[in-house]
C-alpha positions as CSV (number, residue, x, y, z in Angstrom):
1,M,23.5,-6.8,-6.1
2,S,20.1,-7.9,-7.3
3,S,16.9,-6.2,-6.2
4,S,15.7,-9.3,-4.4
5,S,18.8,-9.4,-2.2
6,E,18.7,-5.6,-1.6
7,L,15.1,-6.0,-0.2
8,P,15.0,-9.4,1.4
9,Y,11.9,-8.8,3.5
10,A,9.7,-7.0,0.9
11,A,8.4,-10.2,-0.7
12,D,5.1,-9.9,1.2
13,A,4.4,-6.7,-0.7
14,Q,4.3,-8.7,-3.9
15,V,2.9,-12.1,-2.9
16,S,-0.8,-12.7,-2.4
17,L,-2.6,-15.6,-0.8
18,S,-4.6,-17.9,-3.1
19,Y,-8.3,-17.6,-3.2
20,D,-8.6,-20.8,-1.1
21,E,-6.2,-19.5,1.5
22,L,-8.0,-16.2,1.9
23,E,-11.3,-18.1,2.0
24,V,-10.1,-20.2,5.0
25,L,-9.2,-16.9,6.9
26,R,-12.5,-15.3,5.9
27,S,-14.5,-18.3,6.9
28,Q,-12.9,-18.4,10.4
29,Y,-13.5,-14.7,10.8
30,Q,-17.1,-14.9,9.7
31,K,-17.7,-18.0,12.0
32,E,-16.3,-16.1,15.0
33,L,-18.2,-13.0,14.1
34,A,-21.5,-15.0,14.0
35,Q,-20.7,-16.2,17.5
36,S,-20.1,-12.6,18.6
37,H,-16.5,-13.3,19.7
38,V,-13.7,-12.7,17.2
39,T,-10.3,-13.4,18.6
40,V,-7.6,-10.8,18.0
41,Q,-5.5,-13.5,16.2
42,T,-8.4,-14.4,13.8
43,K,-9.1,-10.8,13.1
44,F,-5.3,-10.1,12.5
45,N,-4.9,-13.2,10.3
46,Y,-7.9,-12.2,8.1
47,A,-6.7,-8.5,7.9
48,W,-3.2,-9.7,7.0
49,G,-4.7,-11.9,4.2
50,L,-6.8,-9.0,2.9
51,V,-3.9,-6.6,2.8
52,K,-1.8,-9.1,0.8
53,S,-4.7,-9.4,-1.7
54,P,-4.3,-7.8,-5.2
55,V,-8.0,-6.6,-4.8
56,R,-8.2,-3.0,-3.7
57,D,-11.4,-3.5,-1.7
58,H,-9.8,-6.3,0.2
59,Q,-6.8,-4.1,1.0
60,V,-9.1,-1.3,2.2
61,E,-10.9,-3.7,4.5
62,G,-7.7,-5.2,5.7
63,V,-6.3,-1.8,6.7
64,R,-9.5,-0.9,8.5
65,L,-9.4,-4.1,10.5
66,L,-5.7,-3.6,11.3
67,Q,-6.5,0.0,12.5
68,D,-9.2,-1.4,14.8
69,I,-6.6,-3.9,16.3
70,Y,-4.0,-1.1,16.6
71,R,-6.5,1.0,18.6
72,T,-7.6,-1.8,20.9
73,E,-4.6,-4.1,21.3
74,P,-1.4,-2.3,22.4
75,T,0.6,-5.6,22.2
76,R,-0.1,-6.0,18.5
77,R,0.7,-2.4,17.4
78,R,4.1,-3.2,15.9
79,E,2.7,-5.8,13.5
80,C,-0.3,-3.6,12.8
81,L,1.9,-0.6,11.9
82,Y,3.9,-2.6,9.3
83,Y,0.8,-4.2,7.7
84,I,-1.1,-0.9,7.7
85,A,1.8,0.7,5.9
86,L,2.0,-2.3,3.5
87,G,-1.7,-1.9,2.8
88,Y,-1.4,1.7,2.0
89,Y,1.7,1.0,-0.2
90,K,-0.2,-1.6,-2.2
91,M,-3.1,0.8,-2.7
92,G,-0.7,3.4,-4.0
93,N,-1.2,5.7,-1.0
94,Y,2.5,6.4,-0.5
95,E,2.0,9.3,1.8
96,D,0.1,7.3,4.4
97,A,2.3,4.3,3.8
98,K,5.4,6.4,4.5
99,S,3.8,7.9,7.6
100,F,2.9,4.6,9.3
101,N,6.2,3.0,8.2
102,D,8.2,6.0,9.5
103,F,6.4,5.7,12.8
104,L,7.4,2.1,13.1
105,L,11.0,2.9,12.2
106,E,11.1,5.6,14.9
107,K,10.3,2.8,17.4
108,E,12.4,0.1,15.8
109,P,15.1,1.7,13.6
110,G,16.7,-1.8,13.0
111,N,13.5,-3.4,11.7
112,L,14.5,-4.9,8.4
113,Q,10.9,-5.4,7.2
114,A,10.2,-1.7,7.7
115,Q,13.5,-0.7,6.1
116,S,12.7,-2.7,3.0
117,L,9.2,-1.4,2.8
118,A,10.6,2.2,3.1
119,A,12.7,1.5,0.0
120,L,9.7,0.2,-1.9
121,I,7.7,3.2,-0.8
122,E,10.4,5.6,-2.1
123,Q,10.5,3.7,-5.4
124,G,6.7,4.1,-5.6
125,V,7.0,7.8,-4.9
126,T,9.8,8.2,-7.5
127,K,7.8,6.3,-10.1
128,E,4.7,8.3,-9.4
129,G,6.8,11.5,-9.7
130,Y,8.1,10.4,-13.1
131,V,4.6,9.6,-14.3
132,G,3.4,13.0,-13.1
133,M,6.3,14.7,-14.8
134,A,5.6,12.8,-18.0
135,L,1.9,13.8,-17.9
136,A,2.7,17.4,-17.2
137,G,5.3,17.4,-20.0
138,G,2.7,15.9,-22.4
139,A,0.1,18.5,-21.4
140,V,2.6,21.3,-22.0
141,A,3.5,19.9,-25.4
142,L,-0.1,19.5,-26.3
143,G,-0.8,23.1,-25.2
144,T,2.1,24.4,-27.2
145,L,0.8,22.6,-30.3
146,L,-2.7,23.9,-29.9
147,L,-1.3,27.5,-29.3
148,A,0.9,27.2,-32.4
149,G,-2.1,26.0,-34.4
150,I,-4.2,28.9,-33.2
151,I,-1.5,31.4,-34.0
152,R,-0.9,29.9,-37.4
153,R,-4.7,30.2,-38.2
154,A,-4.8,33.8,-37.0
155,T,-1.8,34.8,-39.1
156,R,-3.3,33.2,-42.3
157,K,-6.5,35.3,-42.1
């Protein structure tokens, strides 16, 4: 089975909006903000677009907006949980991503979007673990070489 068929709903983790698409959402949000009345839908759409962006500052702002919506709009919490988790995942903050996604899965164990995101988060944690082990292994090897060099110099004197 290919990875795309194993994770059918995880595509939004990889696909970003174009600059023009995000600009439309930003423009609508800014327009409503200037009028001192931002609708929940406009705020959510803009946050969604920001979270999907490859730019970390956009992702951070998107997560912040989604957390605002989560606190003030109980009917939008399910959507917010998923996209907050997705935002943290895209930022490489797997601990918070897992926490928010697990909370969503507690409420909706059959949620395929959240299940596929959970698999991506686990892959990220595993990859991060391998990188950490490689760095630690490299540091140990470097330390061993330095120690061997010092011992060799000491025994030559």
